[in-house]
C-alpha positions in Angstrom: 0.1 -0.2 -0.1 1.4 3.4 -1.1 0.2 6.3 1.0 -0.6 9.4 -1.7 -1.5 12.1 1.0 -2.4 12.9 4.4 -4.6 15.4 6.4 -5.9 15.9 9.9 -9.5 17.0 9.7 -11.2 19.8 11.4 -13.0 16.7 13.5 -10.3 15.1 14.6 -10.1 12.6 11.9 -7.0 11.6 9.9 -7.9 10.7 6.1 -5.1 9.1 4.0 -5.5 8.5 0.2 -3.4 5.4 -0.9 -3.2 3.4 -4.1 -2.8 -0.4 -4.0 -1.6 -0.7 -8.1 -4.3 0.4 -10.0 -6.5 1.0 -7.1 -7.4 4.2 -5.3 -8.3 4.6 -1.8 -9.4 6.2 1.4 -9.1 5.6 4.8 -10.5 7.6 7.6 -9.6 7.1 11.1 -9.7 8.3 14.2 -5.9 8.2 15.6 -4.4 6.9 19.2 -7.4 4.8 19.7 -7.2 1.0 19.9 -7.8 -1.1 17.2 -10.5 -0.1 15.3 -13.2 -2.6 13.4 -13.1 -2.3 9.9 -16.2 -1.4 7.7 -16.0 -1.0 3.8 -18.0 1.8 2.2 -18.4 1.1 -0.9 -20.4 2.8 -4.0 -21.6 2.2 -7.7 -22.7 3.7 -11.2 -19.1 5.3 -11.2 -19.8 7.7 -9.0 -15.8 8.7 -7.4 -14.8 7.8 -3.6 -15.0 11.2 -3.1 -18.7 11.7 -3.8 -20.4 13.7 -1.3 -22.6 11.4 0.2 -20.1 8.8 0.6 -17.6 11.1 2.6 -20.4 12.2 4.6 -21.2 8.5 5.7 -17.6 7.8 6.2 -16.7 10.8 8.7 -19.9 9.4 10.5 -19.0 5.9 11.1 -15.3 7.1 11.6 -16.1 9.5 14.3 -18.0 6.6 15.8 -14.7 4.3 15.9 -14.5 3.0 13.1 -11.8 2.6 10.3 -13.7 3.2 7.0 -12.4 2.6 3.5 -13.2 2.6 0.4 -12.1 2.0 -3.3 -13.2 2.9 -6.6 -13.5 0.1 -8.2 -12.9 -0.2 -12.3 -15.0 2.1 -13.9 -15.6 4.1 -11.5 -14.2 8.1 -10.3 -11.2 8.7 -12.1 -10.4 5.4 -13.0 -10.9 4.1 -17.0 -14.0 3.4 -18.3 -14.2 0.8 -21.3 -15.8 1.5 -24.5 -17.9 -1.4 -23.9 -19.0 0.2 -20.2 -19.1 3.8 -22.4 -21.4 2.5 -24.4 -23.4 0.3 -21.6 -24.2 3.9 -20.1 -25.2 5.3 -23.3 -27.5 2.3 -24.2 -29.3 2.8 -20.5 -29.4 6.7 -20.6 -31.1 5.9 -24.6 -33.4 2.9 -23.1 -34.7 5.5 -20.1 -35.2 8.5 -22.3 -37.7 6.4 -24.2 -38.9 4.6 -21.7 -38.0 1.6 -22.7 -37.0 -1.9 -20.8 -33.4 -1.8 -19.0 -33.0 -4.6 -17.3 -31.0 -6.4 -19.5 -28.7 -3.8 -20.4 -28.1 -3.1 -16.4 -27.7 -7.4 -15.9 -24.9 -6.8 -18.8 -23.3 -4.0 -17.1 -23.4 -4.4 -13.8 -23.0 -8.4 -13.4 -19.2 -7.6 -15.2 -18.4 -4.5 -12.6 -19.0 -6.6 -9.6 -17.3 -9.6 -10.7 -14.3 -7.1 -11.5 -14.7 -5.1 -8.1 -14.4 -8.1 -5.5 -11.1 -9.3 -6.2 -10.0 -5.9 -5.6 -11.7 -5.6 -2.3 -10.8 -8.4 -0.8 -6.7 -7.8 -2.0 -7.7 -3.8 -0.3 -8.8 -6.0 3.1 -5.7 -7.9 2.9 -3.6 -4.2 3.0 -5.8 -2.5 5.4 -6.3 -5.6 8.1 -2.1 -5.2 8.1 -2.2 -2.1 9.3 -1.6 -0.8 13.1 -4.7 0.5 14.6 -7.5 -1.5 12.5 -8.0 -4.8 13.5 -11.2 -7.0 12.9 -14.3 -8.2 12.7 -15.3 -6.4 9.4 -18.6 -5.2 8.2 -19.3 -4.2 4.7 -21.8 -0.7 4.2 -22.7 0.4 1.4 -25.1 1.7 -1.9 -23.5 -1.4 -3.8 -26.1 -3.9 -3.0 -24.9 -6.1 -5.4 -21.4 -6.2 -4.7 -21.7 -6.5 -1.1 -23.8 -9.5 -1.5 -20.9 -11.1 -3.6 -18.8 -10.0 -0.8 -20.6 -11.4 2.2 -20.7 -14.9 0.5 -17.3 -15.0 -0.5 -15.4 -13.6 2.4 -15.6 -15.1 6.1 -13.5 -12.3 7.4 -17.2 -9.7 7.0 -19.1 -10.1 10.2 -22.2 -7.9 9.0 -23.6 -5.9 6.5 -25.5 -2.8 6.0 -27.0 -2.7 2.2 -29.2 0.3 0.4 -31.5 -0.8 -1.8 -30.8 2.0 -4.6 -29.2 -0.2 -7.3 -30.1 -2.5 -9.4 -28.8 -5.9 -8.2 -27.6 -8.8 -10.9 -29.9 -12.0 -11.1 -26.7 -13.8 -9.9 -26.6 -11.8 -6.6 -30.2 -12.5 -5.9 -29.6 -16.1 -6.2 -26.4 -15.9 -3.8 -28.7 -13.6 -1.6 -29.6 -17.1 -0.1 -26.4 -17.7 1.1 -25.6 -14.5 2.9 -25.6 -15.1 7.0 -24.4 -12.7 8.6 -26.7 -10.1 10.5 -27.7 -8.1 7.6 -29.3 -4.1 7.7 -31.5 -3.4 5.1 -32.1 0.2 4.1 -35.1 1.0 1.7 -36.4 4.1 -0.1 -40.1 3.3 -0.6 -40.6 5.5 -3.9 -37.4 4.7 -4.8 -37.6 5.9 -8.6 -35.0 3.5 -10.2 -36.0 0.7 -7.8 -38.7 -1.4 -7.7 -40.2 -1.8 -4.5 -41.5 -5.5 -4.9 -38.3 -6.7 -6.4 -36.1 -4.7 -3.3 -39.1 -6.4 -0.8 -38.5 -10.0 -2.2 -34.3 -9.4 -2.1 -35.1 -9.4 1.5 -36.8 -11.9 1.6 -34.7 -14.1 0.1 -31.5 -13.2 2.2 -30.8 -16.3 4.0 -29.4 -14.1 7.4 -31.0 -15.2 10.6 -30.9 -11.7 11.9 -32.1 -9.4 9.5 -33.7 -5.8 10.0 -35.6 -3.7 7.1 -35.7 -0.2 7.4 -38.2 1.2 4.9 -39.0 5.4 4.2 -41.0 7.3 2.3 -38.7 9.5 -0.6 -36.7 9.1 -3.8 -33.4 7.4 -4.1 -31.1 10.2 -2.1 -33.8 11.3 0.1 -32.3 8.8 3.0 -33.4 10.2 6.2 -30.2 11.4 8.1 -31.4 9.6 11.2 -30.2 5.9 9.3 -26.5 7.2 10.0 -27.5 6.6 13.5 -28.8 3.9 13.4 -26.6 2.3 11.0 -23.8 2.2 13.8 -25.8 1.2 16.3 -26.3 -1.5 14.0 -22.2 -1.9 13.5 -21.9 -1.4 17.1 -24.0 -4.5 17.5 -21.8 -6.6 15.9 -18.5 -5.1 15.2 -17.7 -3.9 18.9 
């Protein structure tokens, strides 16, 4: 891991930018505390790791005593986007403007993104757990539910997961949801314009976790109430501390 910059923030947190080969990432910690549980915080749809909503959630969570890390997956943020990815995005925009079905476009686009992102997240996890001040257990929190499902299935170090049901989940991950057994918090915006409500409810029902909780709030895709940050940290506290 190569540290590219460090900044002490006004709230006392340390923001560290790093690279792992071609993978750029950011780590937030509170220096001087005991070894902290690690939370992996993911995003999708090409958003950068510097997205303000993600950064706000990361800093809030780090202030509660966690080490929080995120990376830019391939095709996200400033990382190069393949011609196939750009064509898929163009096809998706065209289909949405025309009111055409978009599931198959999402399927061909999101599925490969998940397959490519999982090894990078596991490599990042390996490197982070070698750092002083970071220990287990590990949690996952993010709007990229499809990635979180795959990680929760293949990565035994993840002890709890919080998913935002605001993105398309490919068929492969909807099937894998039955294999997810870690404690789960599932956030749903009841009026999410891009995520059919019944599909999200069916996904929640599919999870194999004995402990799973659904929080549903009215509003669109970006309308998750701020109090869910506090509830999300209480969930992490129960399972990671």
